[in-house]
VODREN-241669 format. One record per residue (C-alpha): x, y, z. Coordinates in nm, 4 decimals, always signed. Layout:
N
        X        Y        Z
        X        Y        Z
...
// end
This chain:
109
        X        Y        Z
  +3.4432 +12.6250 +10.2884
  +3.5974 +12.9172 +10.0945
  +3.9460 +13.0406 +10.1847
  +3.7816 +13.3595 +10.3162
  +3.7221 +13.1998 +10.6581
  +3.9435 +13.0646 +10.9361
  +3.7640 +12.8602 +11.2000
  +3.8832 +12.8472 +11.5612
  +3.9809 +12.4800 +11.5438
  +4.1990 +12.5508 +11.2376
  +4.4192 +12.8079 +11.4124
  +4.7744 +12.6875 +11.4739
  +4.9936 +12.8593 +11.7346
  +5.3700 +12.8904 +11.6786
  +5.6172 +12.9704 +11.9563
  +5.8113 +13.2824 +11.8573
  +6.0221 +13.3321 +12.1703
  +5.9927 +13.2331 +12.5367
  +5.6462 +13.3383 +12.6536
  +5.5424 +13.4624 +12.3085
  +5.3454 +13.2736 +12.0441
  +5.1551 +13.3741 +11.7328
  +4.8683 +13.2482 +11.5214
  +4.7876 +13.3600 +11.1687
  +4.4129 +13.4258 +11.1763
  +4.3556 +13.5110 +10.8104
  +4.5456 +13.6397 +10.5105
  +4.5502 +13.7376 +10.1473
  +4.8495 +13.8753  +9.9572
  +4.7493 +14.2343 +10.0377
  +4.6707 +14.1923 +10.4116
  +4.7162 +13.9633 +10.7115
  +4.5595 +13.9313 +11.0588
  +4.7752 +13.7749 +11.3334
  +4.7264 +13.7128 +11.7076
  +5.0261 +13.7352 +11.9417
  +4.9840 +13.5866 +12.2903
  +5.2352 +13.7043 +12.5547
  +5.3071 +13.5847 +12.9062
  +5.3935 +13.8509 +13.1626
  +5.7514 +13.9692 +13.1094
  +5.7784 +13.8282 +12.7571
  +5.9482 +14.0438 +12.4966
  +5.8610 +14.1118 +12.1367
  +6.2208 +14.1978 +12.0381
  +6.3000 +14.5219 +11.8586
  +6.2812 +14.4643 +11.4838
  +6.1696 +14.6240 +11.1581
  +6.0029 +14.5070 +10.8388
  +5.8774 +14.6655 +10.5144
  +5.5105 +14.6152 +10.6098
  +5.2708 +14.8659 +10.7651
  +5.1530 +14.7201 +11.0971
  +4.8424 +14.8162 +11.2950
  +4.8089 +14.6565 +11.6390
  +4.5208 +14.6365 +11.8857
  +4.5813 +14.5552 +12.2530
  +4.3015 +14.3037 +12.3115
  +4.4173 +14.1975 +12.6595
  +4.6822 +14.3031 +12.9093
  +4.9262 +14.5924 +12.9133
  +5.2426 +14.6506 +12.7124
  +5.5319 +14.8927 +12.6910
  +5.5453 +14.9601 +12.3175
  +5.8561 +15.1107 +12.1593
  +5.8390 +15.2652 +11.8134
  +6.1365 +15.4490 +11.6635
  +6.3002 +15.4906 +12.0063
  +5.9931 +15.6241 +12.1930
  +5.8188 +15.4021 +12.4495
  +5.4535 +15.4308 +12.5546
  +5.2527 +15.2147 +12.7956
  +4.9322 +15.0811 +12.6366
  +4.6446 +14.8989 +12.8069
  +4.3640 +14.6829 +12.6661
  +4.1566 +14.8773 +12.4161
  +4.4522 +15.0854 +12.2931
  +4.6156 +15.0538 +11.9541
  +4.9247 +15.1605 +11.7630
  +5.0468 +15.1813 +11.4057
  +5.4002 +15.1262 +11.2769
  +5.5142 +15.2684 +10.9441
  +5.7286 +15.0487 +10.7201
  +6.0900 +14.9972 +10.8308
  +6.0581 +15.1643 +11.1743
  +6.2236 +14.9751 +11.4588
  +5.9623 +14.8604 +11.7112
  +5.8980 +14.6046 +11.9840
  +5.6962 +14.5348 +12.2991
  +5.7346 +14.4159 +12.6567
  +5.4347 +14.2464 +12.8192
  +5.3677 +14.3990 +13.1610
  +5.1112 +14.1252 +13.2276
  +4.9671 +13.8351 +13.0301
  +4.8308 +13.9853 +12.7108
  +4.7087 +13.9527 +12.3556
  +4.7886 +14.1716 +12.0554
  +4.5895 +14.1516 +11.7333
  +4.8096 +14.2716 +11.4470
  +4.7329 +14.3522 +11.0879
  +5.0036 +14.3702 +10.8244
  +4.9923 +14.5096 +10.4746
  +5.1064 +14.3531 +10.2590
  +5.0957 +14.0003 +10.4032
  +5.4029 +13.8780 +10.5938
  +5.4912 +13.5718 +10.3896
  +5.7609 +13.4847 +10.6468
  +5.4769 +13.3965 +10.8899
  +5.3304 +13.1327 +10.6564
// end
């Protein structure tokens, strides 16, 4: 099968922090798709990186902080983070974020 596809049984989850794990769903050097699964109360710590990030709230609800401003987002909402802005999340309930990064985050591989 070409490298263009990632099948469900090939997805590997990695624990990032207590109650937070991620799975790289697909990637090329110019883009990456990643799932982040959160348990209620889990924290995606404030951080920054040189990548543009676009995130979709697939399940749950999160307090999302970007550049010091916090907004509550529910399933179906999305957000975008410009390169080098400090950002993070707190899961208000069990949830799932689907993130895209450009370029790819090689530190996730």
